C-alpha positions, 0 to 999 in steps of 0.5 A, spaced: 032 490 503 032 488 510 038 487 514 037 485 520 037 479 525 041 477 531 044 470 532 044 469 540 042 463 544 045 457 547 052 455 545 051 447 542 057 443 544 059 442 537 060 450 536 064 450 543 068 445 540 069 449 534 070 456 538 076 452 542 079 450 536 079 457 533 083 459 539 088 454 539 089 455 531 091 463 532 098 463 530 100 469 535 098 467 541 105 466 544 106 474 543 100 475 548 104 477 554 100 482 558 106 487 559 113 487 561 116 487 569 119 495 570 122 499 575 116 503 579 119 509 576 119 507 569 112 509 565 109 504 561 107 504 553 099 503 554 096 500 548 088 500 548 084 495 544 077 495 542 076 488 542 076 481 545 083 478 548 086 473 544 082 476 537 086 478 531 086 486 533 088 484 540 094 480 538 096 484 532 096 490 538 101 486 542 105 483 536 106 491 534 107 493 541 112 489 543 116 491 537 114 499 539 116 498 546 122 495 545 124 501 540 122 506 545 125 502 551 119 502 555 115 497 558 108 494 554 101 494 557 095 492 553 088 494 555 083 490 552 076 495 552 071 491 548 064 494 547 060 499 543 063 497 536 070 499 539 067 506 542 068 504 549 076 504 548 076 510 544 073 513 549 078 511 554 084 513 550 081 520 550 080 520 557 088 519 558 093 524 558 096 527 551 103 525 553 104 519 548 104 514 553 097 512 551 095 509 544 089 506 540 090 500 536 085 503 531 081 499 525 076 502 520 071 502 525 074 509 527 072 512 521 066 509 520 063 510 527 062 517 527 057 516 522 054 509 524 053 512 531 048 518 533 050 523 535 057 521 533 061 519 539 067 523 538 070 528 532 075 525 528 079 531 527 078 535 533 079 529 538 084 524 534 092 525 533 094 520 528 100 517 529 101 512 523 099 506 519 101 500 520 098 496 515 092 492 511 089 485 511 084 483 506 076 482 507 074 475 504 069 470 504 069 463 506 065 457 508 067 450 512 070 445 508 063 441 508 060 447 504 056 445 497 059 452 495 065 451 491 066 457 489 064 464 488 060 463 482 056 458 486 055 462 492 052 468 486 048 463 483 045 460 489 044 467 492 040 469 485 036 463 486 034 464 493 034 472 494 035 473 501 035 466 503 043 465 503 046 467 509 053 470 511 056 471 518 060 478 519 063 480 526 057 485 527 052 490 524 057 496 522 063 492 522 068 492 516 066 485 513 059 487 514 060 493 510 064 490 505 059 485 504 054 491 503 058 493 497 059 486 494 052 485 494 050 492 491 055 490 485 053 483 484 046 485 485 044 480 490 040 480 496 043 476 502 041 475 509 046 478 514 047 474 521 051 479 525 055 476 531 059 479 537 066 478 534 069 474 528 071 467 532 063 466 533 061 467 526 067 463 524 065 457 528 058 458 525 060 458 518 065 451 520 059 448 523 054 449 517 049 453 521 051 459 516 052 459 508 058 463 509 062 468 513 065 475 511 071 476 515 078 479 516 083 474 513 088 474 519 082 470 523 082 465 518 089 464 514 090 458 518 084 454 518 084 455 510 092 452 510 089 446 514 083 445 509 078 446 515 075 453 511 075 454 503 076 461 501 071 463 496 074 470 494 078 475 497 076 482 497 084 485 496 085 489 490 090 483 488 090 476 488 095 473 494 100 467 494 098 466 501 091 464 498 093 460 492 088 459 486 083 464 490 080 469 485 079 477 487 072 480 487 075 484 482 077 478 477 070 475 478 067 480 474 067 487 478 073 491 477 075 496 481 072 493 487 077 492 494 076 492 501 080 491 506 081 492 514 086 497 515 090 498 522 094 504 525 095 507 532 092 514 534 094 518 541 089 523 544 089 530 541 093 535 544 099 530 544 106 534 542 107 534 535 115 532 537 112 526 541 108 524 535 113 524 530 118 520 535 112 515 536 112 515 528 119 513 528 118 508 533 113 505 529 117 505 522 122 501 526 117 496 529 114 495 523 121 492 520 121 487 525 120 480 522 115 478 526 110 483 525 111 482 517 110 475 518 103 476 521 100 481 516 104 478 510 102 472 512 095 473 512 095 476 505 096 483 507 101 489 506 105 494 511 104 501 510 108 505 514 107 513 513 107 519 516 102 522 521 099 527 516 098 521 511 094 517 516 090 523 518 088 524 510 087 516 509 082 517 516 079 523 513 077 519 506 075 513 509 070 517 514 067 520 507 067 513 504 063 510 510 059 516 511 056 515 504 055 507 504 052 508 511 047 513 508 046 510 502 044 503 506 040 506 511 045 502 516 043 503 523 046 500 530 041 496 535 
């Protein structure tokens, strides 16, 4: 099954307008302050993000980071370092001193990239000190409001009638939504054509414009568009339905029991960070996750908070590494 393709070229005026609208629709922009003023002797808390400024991960990092820095009584600096599927941000974090002042806002790519890229860009066990999980939000399948696809059943009927013609957009090859859709294609025995983009915003913009049939994306990025009626969510990949998306079935409810896919977030530090420092950061993270603003951001997108210990997050990372290794091997996925 061919899964190659790339969406490039000039940006149409309509698409440019849609990209601007997406930025305006993102509800957490008020939290995008770059840092706080501090006395020269104060050492800021630095959170590195492997994605573009203003996107879902960047904004979540600023929101969680603000609450975390408040708990630690430190100023905050958020540094965006997109590129190489998040690997540039990991590299920057690993080059930092293991003193607890530099953290990475990690997502699924941290576990997937050790199999997706060869040779592996880092060693998940040797190089990473897990601090704690933040939470999860569902991956979902959505279409523009003008799409003829009204339900997941419509999508499946169309895909079976026209194998490898129905297109789905994702934030990129090897991204969490891309890998989730591969799992769905396998479960549903359909063949869709993948159109990878460089991020969620342009993928969503082309779905809104009707240039692709549907988009698989992090729920954080479309919740406001769905509420406004500009996008229609066909299915959630969460284990359970969500009141945030009333009437939208899960994939599991649609005839594929046990199916679930989510984007998860957590904080990690460079290996060698003292255990006492990791535990202090974990306690501050738990306190930050009790902040109502953080809860509203994640729960408001149909997600769930999942504070836990550094050891629990380590076990999660290792289990995700094994799961992604099998999926990437079985689907013969390669980065370009």
